[in-house]
C-alpha positions in Angstrom: -13.2 -2.8 -11.9 -14.6 -1.8 -8.5 -11.9 -3.8 -6.7 -8.8 -4.1 -8.8 -7.3 -7.5 -8.4 -4.6 -9.3 -10.6 -4.1 -13.0 -10.6 -0.8 -14.9 -11.0 -0.8 -14.4 -14.7 -1.4 -10.7 -14.5 -5.0 -10.8 -15.6 -7.6 -8.5 -14.1 -10.0 -10.6 -12.1 -11.8 -7.8 -10.1 -15.6 -7.4 -10.0 -17.0 -5.1 -12.7 -18.1 -1.8 -11.4 -21.9 -1.5 -10.9 -24.2 0.5 -8.7 -23.6 3.6 -6.6 -19.8 2.8 -6.1 -19.3 3.6 -9.7 -20.4 7.2 -9.0 -17.8 7.7 -6.2 -15.8 10.8 -7.4 -12.9 9.7 -5.2 -12.3 6.6 -7.2 -11.0 6.2 -10.7 -12.6 3.3 -12.5 -10.8 2.9 -15.8 -9.4 0.1 -17.9 -5.7 -0.4 -17.5 -3.2 -2.6 -19.4 -2.6 -5.9 -17.6 -0.1 -5.4 -14.8 0.4 -1.7 -15.6 0.7 0.9 -12.9 -2.6 2.6 -12.0 -3.5 5.7 -10.0 -5.3 3.6 -7.4 -3.9 3.4 -3.9 -1.4 0.7 -3.3 0.5 -0.7 -0.3 3.8 1.0 -1.3 5.3 3.6 1.1 6.3 6.0 -1.7 2.7 6.8 -2.7 1.7 8.0 0.7 2.1 11.4 2.4 4.1 11.2 5.6 5.0 13.8 8.2 7.9 13.0 10.5 7.8 15.6 13.4 7.9 18.7 11.2 9.7 21.6 12.8 7.3 24.0 11.0 4.6 25.4 13.3 1.1 24.4 12.6 -0.7 27.2 10.6 -3.5 27.2 13.1 -2.3 28.6 16.5 -4.9 26.6 18.2 -3.0 23.5 17.1 0.4 24.6 18.5 2.5 21.6 19.5 1.0 19.2 16.9 3.6 18.5 14.4 1.9 16.1 11.9 -0.3 18.2 9.7 -0.9 19.1 6.1 -2.4 22.3 4.7 -4.1 22.4 1.3 -4.1 25.7 -0.5 -6.7 25.7 -3.3 -5.6 29.1 -4.6 -9.3 30.3 -4.7 -12.3 30.0 -2.4 -14.4 26.9 -3.2 -17.5 25.3 -1.7 -16.7 21.9 -0.2 -19.2 19.0 0.3 -18.0 15.5 0.9 -14.6 13.8 1.3 -13.1 10.4 1.0 -10.0 9.2 2.8 -7.5 6.4 2.5 -5.3 6.1 5.6 -1.6 5.1 5.5 -1.7 1.7 3.8 1.9 0.6 3.4 2.3 -3.1 4.3 3.6 -3.5 7.8 3.6 0.3 8.4 -0.1 1.0 9.0 0.6 2.2 12.5 1.8 5.5 10.9 -1.8 6.2 9.8 -3.6 9.2 11.3 -5.9 8.1 14.2 -7.4 11.1 16.0 -7.7 14.0 13.6 -9.1 17.6 13.5 -9.9 19.4 10.3 -9.8 23.2 10.1 -10.7 25.5 7.2 -10.0 29.1 6.4 -10.7 31.7 3.7 -7.5 33.7 4.5 -5.0 31.3 6.1 -5.1 33.3 9.4 -8.5 32.8 10.9 -9.4 29.1 11.2 -12.7 27.3 12.0 -12.9 23.7 13.1 -15.0 21.3 11.0 -17.1 19.2 13.4 -15.2 17.6 16.3 -12.4 15.1 16.6 -12.5 12.4 14.0 -11.2 8.9 14.5 -9.8 7.5 11.2 -9.8 3.7 11.0 -6.5 2.0 10.6 -5.8 0.8 7.1 -5.4 -3.0 6.6 -2.1 -2.8 4.5 -3.7 -4.8 1.7 -4.1 -4.0 -2.0 -7.9 -4.1 -2.0 -8.1 -1.2 0.5 -10.8 1.2 -0.6 -10.6 3.9 2.1 -13.6 5.3 3.9 -16.1 8.2 3.6 -14.7 11.3 5.3 -16.4 14.2 6.9 -19.1 16.1 5.2 -18.1 19.8 4.7 -21.7 20.8 4.4 -21.1 23.4 1.6 -18.6 25.4 3.6 -16.5 27.9 1.5 -12.7 27.9 2.0 -9.4 28.5 0.3 -7.4 26.4 2.8 -8.1 23.1 4.5 -5.8 22.0 7.4 -5.7 18.3 8.5 -3.9 17.8 11.8 -3.2 14.4 13.5 -3.6 14.6 17.2 -2.4 11.0 17.3 -1.6 8.1 15.0 -1.9 4.3 15.3 1.2 4.0 17.4 4.3 4.8 15.3 6.6 7.0 17.4 8.4 8.7 14.5 6.0 9.5 11.7 2.3 9.9 10.8 0.5 10.1 7.5 -2.2 8.9 5.1 -2.5 7.7 1.6 -5.0 9.9 -0.1 -7.8 12.4 0.5 -10.3 13.7 -2.0 -12.7 16.6 -1.6 -15.9 17.2 -3.6 
């Protein structure tokens, strides 16, 4: 379905997928056994990525001092187009979600270029029907590495993170 929902007797009651949402490469629209685990984003903490004041220096020297970051190493240089993001969606913990974010890319892991400006990621609702949001367009840039750095989060003093990100 386009918006997985299960009723009290574990039956799928979501809306069948139709239209352009079915073509979203960031989503997986498949049939699952009733009440089975799916690869869709949930409200559980253990399926999100979290950074709690890493002591490892940010790979981009221009981001020195920012401790909540993640670097993706794609092993080869690829062309990137669009992205989709699901912020930190754990029930009662959405204040850990990235808020003000910069995204850098590199072909060698040493020289970095910033993609666009500073992005403000909306806070997740902490509900099971959360579908994320369209992220920045990479405009066919070629990179081997993508670096996502949180300049701030939604007010958690200890950790920051997000649920999922996909790149086309």
